C-alpha positions in Angstrom: 47.8 266.4 216.7 50.0 264.4 214.3 48.8 263.1 210.9 50.5 260.4 208.9 50.0 260.0 205.1 50.2 256.6 203.4 50.5 258.3 199.9 51.8 256.3 196.9 55.4 256.9 195.9 54.8 256.6 192.2 55.9 260.2 191.5 59.3 259.4 193.0 59.8 255.9 191.5 58.7 255.2 188.0 56.9 251.9 187.4 59.1 249.0 186.3 59.9 248.8 182.6 57.3 246.9 180.6 58.3 244.1 178.2 58.2 246.6 175.3 60.9 248.8 176.7 64.7 248.6 176.6 67.7 250.8 177.5 69.9 252.0 174.6 72.5 254.7 174.1 72.1 257.9 172.1 75.0 260.1 170.7 75.2 263.5 172.4 75.7 266.3 169.9 75.8 269.2 172.4 75.4 269.9 176.1 74.9 273.6 176.8 74.8 274.7 180.5 71.9 276.7 181.8 73.1 279.2 184.4 71.5 280.7 187.5 72.7 284.2 188.2 73.0 285.2 191.8 73.7 288.8 193.0 75.2 289.7 196.3 75.7 293.1 197.8 78.3 293.8 200.4 79.3 297.1 202.1 82.9 298.2 201.7 84.6 301.2 203.2 85.9 303.7 200.6 88.0 306.7 201.5 88.8 309.9 199.6 92.0 311.8 200.3 91.6 315.5 201.4 95.4 316.1 201.2 98.1 315.0 198.8 98.5 311.2 198.5 100.6 309.8 201.3 103.0 308.0 198.9 104.3 311.5 197.8 105.2 312.4 201.3 107.3 309.3 201.9 111.1 309.7 202.0 114.0 307.3 201.6 113.8 304.0 203.4 110.2 304.6 204.5 109.2 305.1 200.9 110.7 301.8 199.9 109.1 299.9 202.8 105.7 301.5 202.0 106.0 300.5 198.3 106.6 296.8 199.3 103.7 296.9 201.7 101.5 298.4 199.0 102.4 295.5 196.6 101.7 292.9 199.2 98.3 294.3 200.2 95.1 294.1 198.2 94.0 297.2 196.2 91.0 298.0 198.6 93.2 297.7 201.7 95.9 300.0 200.2 93.4 302.7 199.2 91.7 302.7 202.7 95.0 302.8 204.7 96.8 305.3 202.4 93.9 307.7 202.4 93.3 307.3 206.2 96.9 308.2 206.8 96.5 311.3 204.7 93.4 312.4 206.7 90.8 311.0 204.2 87.0 311.1 204.4 85.7 307.5 204.6 82.2 306.1 204.0 80.5 302.8 203.4 79.6 302.0 199.8 77.5 299.1 198.5 79.4 296.8 196.1 77.3 294.4 194.0 78.9 291.2 192.8 77.4 288.7 190.3 77.9 284.9 190.5 76.8 282.4 187.8 76.5 278.7 188.4 75.2 275.9 186.2 71.8 274.4 187.3 71.0 272.3 184.3 72.1 271.3 180.8 70.2 271.5 177.5 71.3 268.4 175.7 70.9 267.7 172.0 71.3 264.1 171.0 70.6 261.6 168.2 69.0 258.2 168.5 68.5 256.1 165.4 68.8 259.1 163.1 66.2 261.3 165.0 67.4 264.4 166.9 66.0 265.1 170.4 66.6 267.8 173.0 66.2 267.4 176.8 67.0 269.4 179.9 69.1 267.3 182.3 70.5 268.1 185.8 74.0 266.9 184.7 76.3 266.9 181.7 75.9 263.4 180.2 79.2 263.4 178.3 79.4 261.8 174.8 76.7 259.2 175.3 73.3 259.4 176.9 71.4 256.4 178.2 67.8 256.4 176.9 64.7 254.3 177.6 63.0 253.2 174.4 59.4 252.0 174.7 57.0 250.8 172.0 53.3 251.1 172.6 50.6 250.4 170.0 48.2 253.2 169.2 44.6 252.0 169.7 42.1 254.4 168.1 38.7 255.0 169.6 35.9 252.5 168.6 34.4 254.9 166.1 37.6 255.4 164.2 38.6 251.8 163.5 
């Protein structure tokens, strides 16, 4: 069975600006990023040598070629292959990495001499567009 909802969309679209509202610009003082930290774990093969390191056993031309290969390879690859050739003991080890990414910005700004702070999904730059609205305060009937 399928149900359809004719719900109002007021939460997504704000009501049109009243006569007492206008758009102006505020001066941004500071925009500080708010970071989300993500952690990822990957398994990497690590080997330990059980005999003298293979680079000590190299002779002549083979030693020079091996040195060039070692420079061109990444550190992890060099350790694994060198130790394997020396009869190393290999095992899988978890390596944890941390990544940070900005998810919002805490923005300090000034409008007509008054400082404000807001959290925005983007860095506004030097100026921030603000909506200024004036609404009279109407006290309850007993307090007039």
